[in-house]
DSSP file (Angstrom, degrees, kcal/mol; ACC not computed):
  #  RESIDUE AA STRUCTURE BP1 BP2  ACC     N-H-->O    O-->H-N    N-H-->O    O-->H-N    TCO  KAPPA ALPHA  PHI   PSI    X-CA   Y-CA   Z-CA
    1    1 A M              0   0    0      0, 0.0     2,-0.0     0, 0.0     0, 0.0   0.000 360.0 360.0 360.0 135.4  135.4   97.0   69.7
    2    2 A S     >  -     0   0    0      1,-0.1     4,-2.0     4,-0.0     5,-0.2  -0.270 360.0-110.3 -74.8 163.6  135.7   93.3   68.9
    3    3 A R  H  > S+     0   0    0      1,-0.2     4,-2.0     2,-0.2     5,-0.1   0.878 117.5  54.1 -61.5 -39.2  132.8   91.0   68.7
    4    4 A G  H  > S+     0   0    0      1,-0.2     4,-2.3     2,-0.2    -1,-0.2   0.886 107.3  50.2 -63.4 -41.4  133.8   89.2   71.9
    5    5 A H  H  > S+     0   0    0      1,-0.2     4,-2.7     2,-0.2    -1,-0.2   0.890 109.1  51.5 -66.2 -38.3  134.0   92.4   73.9
    6    6 A R  H  X S+     0   0    0     -4,-2.0     4,-2.5     2,-0.2    -1,-0.2   0.915 109.6  50.5 -62.8 -41.9  130.5   93.4   72.8
    7    7 A Y  H  X S+     0   0    0     -4,-2.0     4,-2.0     2,-0.2    -2,-0.2   0.934 113.2  44.4 -61.8 -47.5  129.2   90.0   73.8
    8    8 A V  H  X S+     0   0    0     -4,-2.3     4,-2.6     1,-0.2     5,-0.2   0.904 112.4  52.9 -64.6 -41.5  130.7   90.3   77.3
    9    9 A S  H  X S+     0   0    0     -4,-2.7     4,-2.6     1,-0.2    -2,-0.2   0.901 108.7  50.0 -61.7 -41.0  129.6   93.9   77.6
   10   10 A C  H  X S+     0   0    0     -4,-2.5     4,-2.4     2,-0.2    -1,-0.2   0.904 111.1  48.8 -64.6 -41.1  126.0   92.9   76.8
   11   11 A I  H  X S+     0   0    0     -4,-2.0     4,-2.2     2,-0.2    -2,-0.2   0.934 113.2  46.7 -64.5 -45.9  126.0   90.1   79.4
   12   12 A L  H  X S+     0   0    0     -4,-2.6     4,-2.4     2,-0.2    -2,-0.2   0.910 112.4  50.0 -63.4 -42.4  127.5   92.4   82.1
   13   13 A L  H  X S+     0   0    0     -4,-2.6     4,-2.5     1,-0.2     5,-0.2   0.914 110.3  50.4 -62.5 -42.7  125.0   95.1   81.3
   14   14 A G  H  X S+     0   0    0     -4,-2.4     4,-2.1     1,-0.2    -1,-0.2   0.894 110.4  49.8 -61.7 -40.1  122.1   92.6   81.4
   15   15 A A  H  X S+     0   0    0     -4,-2.2     4,-1.4     2,-0.2    -2,-0.2   0.908 111.9  47.8 -65.4 -42.4  123.3   91.4   84.8
   16   16 A V  H  < S+     0   0    0     -4,-2.4    -2,-0.2     1,-0.2    -1,-0.2   0.911 114.2  46.3 -65.7 -42.6  123.6   94.9   86.2
   17   17 A V  H  < S+     0   0    0     -4,-2.5     4,-0.4     1,-0.2    -1,-0.2   0.869 116.8  43.1 -69.5 -36.7  120.1   95.9   85.0
   18   18 A S  H  X S+     0   0    0     -4,-2.1     4,-2.0    -5,-0.2     3,-0.2   0.636  92.0  83.4 -87.5 -13.0  118.4   92.7   86.2
   19   19 A S  H  X S+     0   0    0     -4,-1.4     4,-2.3     1,-0.2     5,-0.2   0.889  87.6  53.1 -62.4 -40.7  120.0   92.4   89.6
   20   20 A P  H  > S+     0   0    0      0, 0.0     4,-2.1     0, 0.0    -1,-0.2   0.898 109.6  50.4 -60.5 -36.5  117.6   94.9   91.4
   21   21 A V  H  > S+     0   0    0     -4,-0.4     4,-0.8    -3,-0.2    -2,-0.2   0.916 110.6  49.0 -65.0 -42.7  114.7   92.9   90.1
   22   22 A A  H  < S+     0   0    0     -4,-2.0     3,-0.3     1,-0.2     4,-0.3   0.896 116.1  42.0 -64.5 -40.8  116.2   89.6   91.4
   23   23 A F  H >< S+     0   0    0     -4,-2.3     3,-0.7     1,-0.2     4,-0.5   0.777 109.0  57.2 -81.5 -25.7  116.9   91.1   94.8
   24   24 A S  H 3X S+     0   0    0     -4,-2.1     4,-1.7    -5,-0.2     3,-0.3   0.631  85.3  83.1 -79.3 -11.8  113.6   92.9   95.3
   25   25 A G  H 3X S+     0   0    0     -4,-0.8     4,-1.8    -3,-0.3    -1,-0.2   0.847  86.6  55.7 -58.5 -34.9  111.7   89.7   94.7
   26   26 A C  H <> S+     0   0    0     -3,-0.7     4,-0.8    -4,-0.3    -1,-0.2   0.891 104.9  52.0 -65.5 -39.5  112.2   88.8   98.4
   27   27 A A  H >4 S+     0   0    0     -4,-0.5     3,-0.6    -3,-0.3     4,-0.2   0.880 107.6  52.0 -66.2 -37.2  110.6   92.1   99.5
   28   28 A V  H >< S+     0   0    0     -4,-1.7     3,-1.2     1,-0.2    -1,-0.2   0.907 108.7  50.1 -66.0 -40.7  107.6   91.6   97.4
   29   29 A R  H 3< S+     0   0    0     -4,-1.8    -1,-0.2     1,-0.2    -2,-0.2   0.635  95.5  75.1 -72.4 -12.5  107.0   88.1   98.9
   30   30 A G  T << S+     0   0    0     -4,-0.8     2,-0.4    -3,-0.6    -1,-0.2   0.552  92.2  57.4 -77.6  -7.2  107.3   89.5  102.4
   31   31 A S    <   +     0   0    0     -3,-1.2     2,-0.4    -4,-0.2    15,-0.2  -0.988  61.8 170.8-131.1 127.2  103.9   91.1  102.3
   32   32 A V  E     -A   45   0A   0     13,-1.7    13,-4.5    -2,-0.4     2,-0.5  -0.978  32.6-121.1-133.6 143.6  100.6   89.3  101.7
   33   33 A R  E     -A   44   0A   0     -2,-0.4     2,-0.4    11,-0.2    11,-0.2  -0.752  29.1-167.1 -85.6 130.3   97.0   90.4  102.0
   34   34 A V  E     -A   43   0A   0      9,-3.1     9,-2.5    -2,-0.5     2,-0.4  -0.966  14.6-133.8-120.3 132.8   95.0   88.3  104.4
   35   35 A Y  E     -A   42   0A   0     -2,-0.4     2,-0.8     7,-0.2     7,-0.2  -0.723   7.0-154.1 -90.1 131.6   91.2   88.4  104.6
   36   36 A D  E  >> -A   41   0A   0      5,-3.5     5,-1.5    -2,-0.4     4,-1.2  -0.891   8.5-170.3-103.7 101.6   89.6   88.7  108.1
   37   37 A A  T  45S+     0   0    0     -2,-0.8    -1,-0.2     1,-0.2     5,-0.0   0.841  80.7  56.7 -65.8 -35.5   86.1   87.1  107.6
   38   38 A S  T  45S+     0   0    0      1,-0.2    -1,-0.2     2,-0.1    -2,-0.0   0.903 121.5  27.3 -63.7 -41.4   84.7   88.2  111.0
   39   39 A Y  T  45S-     0   0    0     -3,-0.2    -1,-0.2     2,-0.2    -2,-0.2   0.439 102.7-130.4-101.1  -1.9   85.5   91.9  110.4
   40   40 A R  T  <5 +     0   0    0     -4,-1.2     2,-0.3     1,-0.2    -3,-0.2   0.905  67.4 110.2  53.3  48.6   85.2   91.7  106.6
   41   41 A D  E   < -A   36   0A   0     -5,-1.5    -5,-3.5    -7,-0.0     2,-0.3  -0.922  63.1-116.6-142.9 171.1   88.5   93.5  105.9
   42   42 A Y  E     -A   35   0A   0     -2,-0.3     2,-0.4    -7,-0.2    -7,-0.2  -0.818  19.1-161.8-110.2 149.5   91.9   92.8  104.7
   43   43 A H  E     -A   34   0A   0     -9,-2.5    -9,-3.1    -2,-0.3     2,-0.7  -0.981  22.7-124.3-127.3 142.3   95.2   93.1  106.5
   44   44 A R  E     -A   33   0A   0     -2,-0.4     2,-1.1   -11,-0.2     5,-0.3  -0.781  23.4-147.2 -84.5 117.3   98.7   93.3  105.0
   45   45 A W  E     +A   32   0A   0    -13,-4.5   -13,-1.7    -2,-0.7     2,-0.2  -0.750  47.0 127.9 -89.6 100.6  100.7   90.5  106.5
   46   46 A D  S  > S-     0   0    0     -2,-1.1     4,-2.2   -15,-0.2     5,-0.2  -0.565  78.5 -65.2-133.7-163.9  104.2   91.9  106.8
   47   47 A N  H  > S+     0   0    0      1,-0.2     4,-1.6     2,-0.2     5,-0.1   0.867 131.4  54.7 -61.0 -36.3  106.8   92.2  109.4
   48   48 A G  H  > S+     0   0    0      1,-0.2     4,-1.4     2,-0.2    -1,-0.2   0.919 110.1  44.6 -63.7 -43.6  104.6   94.6  111.4
   49   49 A E  H  > S+     0   0    0     -5,-0.3     4,-2.6     1,-0.2    -1,-0.2   0.864 108.1  59.3 -68.3 -35.2  101.7   92.2  111.5
   50   50 A A  H  X S+     0   0    0     -4,-2.2     4,-2.4     1,-0.2    -1,-0.2   0.853 101.9  54.5 -61.8 -34.5  104.1   89.4  112.4
   51   51 A V  H  X S+     0   0    0     -4,-1.6     4,-2.1     2,-0.2    -1,-0.2   0.935 109.9  45.8 -64.4 -46.0  105.1   91.3  115.5
   52   52 A Y  H  X S+     0   0    0     -4,-1.4     4,-2.5     1,-0.2    -2,-0.2   0.915 112.0  52.3 -61.7 -42.4  101.5   91.5  116.6
   53   53 A Y  H  X S+     0   0    0     -4,-2.6     4,-2.2     1,-0.2    -2,-0.2   0.906 109.1  48.7 -62.5 -42.4  101.0   87.9  115.9
   54   54 A Q  H  X S+     0   0    0     -4,-2.4     4,-2.0     2,-0.2    -1,-0.2   0.887 110.3  51.9 -65.1 -38.0  104.0   86.9  118.0
   55   55 A R  H  X S+     0   0    0     -4,-2.1     4,-3.0     2,-0.2     5,-0.2   0.909 108.5  51.4 -63.6 -41.3  102.7   89.0  120.8
   56   56 A W  H  X S+     0   0    0     -4,-2.5     4,-2.4     1,-0.2    -2,-0.2   0.919 107.9  52.1 -60.9 -44.2   99.3   87.3  120.6
   57   57 A E  H  <>S+     0   0    0     -4,-2.2     5,-3.0     2,-0.2    -1,-0.2   0.904 113.6  44.1 -59.4 -41.6  101.0   83.9  120.8
   58   58 A V  H ><5S+     0   0    0     -4,-2.0     3,-1.3     3,-0.2    -2,-0.2   0.953 114.4  47.9 -68.5 -49.7  102.9   85.0  123.9
   59   59 A E  H 3<5S+     0   0    0     -4,-3.0    -2,-0.2     1,-0.3    -1,-0.2   0.825 118.1  41.1 -63.1 -32.2   99.9   86.6  125.6
   60   60 A T  T 3<5S-     0   0    0     -4,-2.4    -1,-0.3    -5,-0.2    -2,-0.2   0.302 110.9-122.1 -99.8   8.9   97.6   83.6  124.9
   61   61 A R  T < 5 +     0   0    0     -3,-1.3     2,-0.3     1,-0.2    -3,-0.2   0.905  57.2 152.4  53.5  51.2  100.4   81.1  125.7
   62   62 A R      < -     0   0    0     -5,-3.0    -1,-0.2    -6,-0.2     2,-0.1  -0.827  48.8-111.4-108.6 148.9  100.4   79.3  122.4
   63   63 A E        -     0   0    0     -2,-0.3     2,-0.3     1,-0.1    -1,-0.0  -0.477  47.9 -92.9 -70.8 149.8  103.2   77.5  120.7
   64   64 A H        +     0   0    0     -2,-0.1     2,-0.3    -6,-0.0    -1,-0.1  -0.477  57.6 155.7 -70.5 131.0  104.5   79.3  117.6
   65   65 A R        -     0   0    0     -2,-0.3     5,-0.1    -3,-0.1     2,-0.1  -0.974  50.7 -90.6-145.1 153.0  102.9   78.1  114.4
   66   66 A E    >>  -     0   0    0     -2,-0.3     3,-1.3     1,-0.1     4,-0.6  -0.400  37.5-123.9 -61.4 141.4  102.5   79.9  111.0
   67   67 A F  G >4 S+     0   0    0      1,-0.3     3,-1.5     2,-0.2    -1,-0.1   0.898 110.2  55.4 -56.5 -43.6   99.3   81.7  110.9
   68   68 A R  G 34 S+     0   0    0      1,-0.3    -1,-0.3     7,-0.0    -2,-0.1   0.687 103.7  56.9 -66.9 -16.5   98.1   79.9  107.8
   69   69 A E  G <4 S+     0   0    0     -3,-1.3    -1,-0.3     2,-0.1    -2,-0.2   0.562  87.7  98.5 -89.3  -9.8   98.6   76.6  109.6
   70   70 A R  S << S-     0   0    0     -3,-1.5     5,-0.0    -4,-0.6    -3,-0.0  -0.444  85.6 -99.3 -77.8 152.0   96.3   77.5  112.4
   71   71 A H    >>  -     0   0    0     -2,-0.1     4,-2.1     1,-0.1     3,-0.6  -0.324  36.1-110.0 -64.2 152.1   92.7   76.3  112.5
   72   72 A S  H 3> S+     0   0    0      1,-0.2     4,-2.3     2,-0.2     5,-0.2   0.815 118.0  58.9 -59.1 -31.8   90.2   78.8  111.4
   73   73 A D  H 3> S+     0   0    0      2,-0.2     4,-2.0     1,-0.2    -1,-0.2   0.917 107.7  45.8 -62.7 -42.2   88.8   79.2  115.0
   74   74 A E  H <> S+     0   0    0     -3,-0.6     4,-2.2     2,-0.2    -2,-0.2   0.874 110.3  53.8 -68.7 -36.8   92.3   80.3  116.2
   75   75 A Q  H  X S+     0   0    0     -4,-2.1     4,-2.3     2,-0.2    -2,-0.2   0.916 109.0  48.9 -62.6 -41.9   92.7   82.6  113.2
   76   76 A Q  H  X S+     0   0    0     -4,-2.3     4,-2.3     1,-0.2    -2,-0.2   0.889 108.7  53.5 -64.8 -38.8   89.4   84.3  114.2
   77   77 A E  H  X S+     0   0    0     -4,-2.0     4,-2.4     2,-0.2    -1,-0.2   0.907 108.6  50.5 -60.5 -41.2   90.6   84.6  117.8
   78   78 A Y  H  X S+     0   0    0     -4,-2.2     4,-3.0     1,-0.2    -2,-0.2   0.946 110.3  48.0 -62.2 -47.9   93.7   86.3  116.6
   79   79 A W  H  X S+     0   0    0     -4,-2.3     4,-2.5     1,-0.2     5,-0.2   0.877 110.9  51.5 -64.0 -36.0   91.8   88.8  114.5
   80   80 A K  H  X S+     0   0    0     -4,-2.3     4,-2.2     2,-0.2    -1,-0.2   0.939 113.0  45.2 -62.5 -46.4   89.4   89.5  117.4
   81   81 A W  H  X S+     0   0    0     -4,-2.4     4,-2.2     1,-0.2     5,-0.5   0.914 112.6  52.3 -60.1 -43.9   92.4   90.2  119.6
   82   82 A R  H  X S+     0   0    0     -4,-3.0     4,-1.8     1,-0.2    -2,-0.2   0.907 112.3  43.6 -62.9 -43.8   94.1   92.3  116.9
   83   83 A H  H  < S+     0   0    0     -4,-2.5     4,-0.4     1,-0.2    -1,-0.2   0.868 116.8  46.7 -70.9 -36.0   91.0   94.5  116.4
   84   84 A N  H  < S+     0   0    0     -4,-2.2    -2,-0.2    -5,-0.2    -1,-0.2   0.797 127.1  22.7 -77.8 -27.7   90.4   94.9  120.2
   85   85 A H  H  < S+     0   0    0     -4,-2.2    -3,-0.2    -5,-0.2    -2,-0.2   0.773 133.2  20.0-109.8 -33.3   93.9   95.7  121.3
   86   86 A H     <  +     0   0    0     -4,-1.8     2,-0.6    -5,-0.5    -2,-0.1  -0.350  67.4 162.9-142.0  56.1   95.9   97.0  118.4
   87   87 A D              0   0    0     -4,-0.4    -4,-0.1     1,-0.2    -5,-0.0  -0.688 360.0 360.0 -83.8 120.6   93.7   98.4  115.6
   88   88 A D              0   0    0     -2,-0.6    -1,-0.2     0, 0.0    -5,-0.1   0.330 360.0 360.0-145.8 360.0   95.6  100.6  113.2
């Protein structure tokens, strides 16, 4: 095998091996641990929690905003609602 073919083969092999890591990065960022100070516990903020959060916004007639952008009083209201209605 010529030197050029080895070089190209190494580059292609590296791309194939590293592609799952590059694409799985989005999945890792999709879940974050959030601390609920009132109940002193943590929640995984993922797509499932986002569904509950959107339901809370609708039920309490609030405009959509990112949870982290809400005032701490509103965050506490959400966690109270979450524990009272949909604790799992």
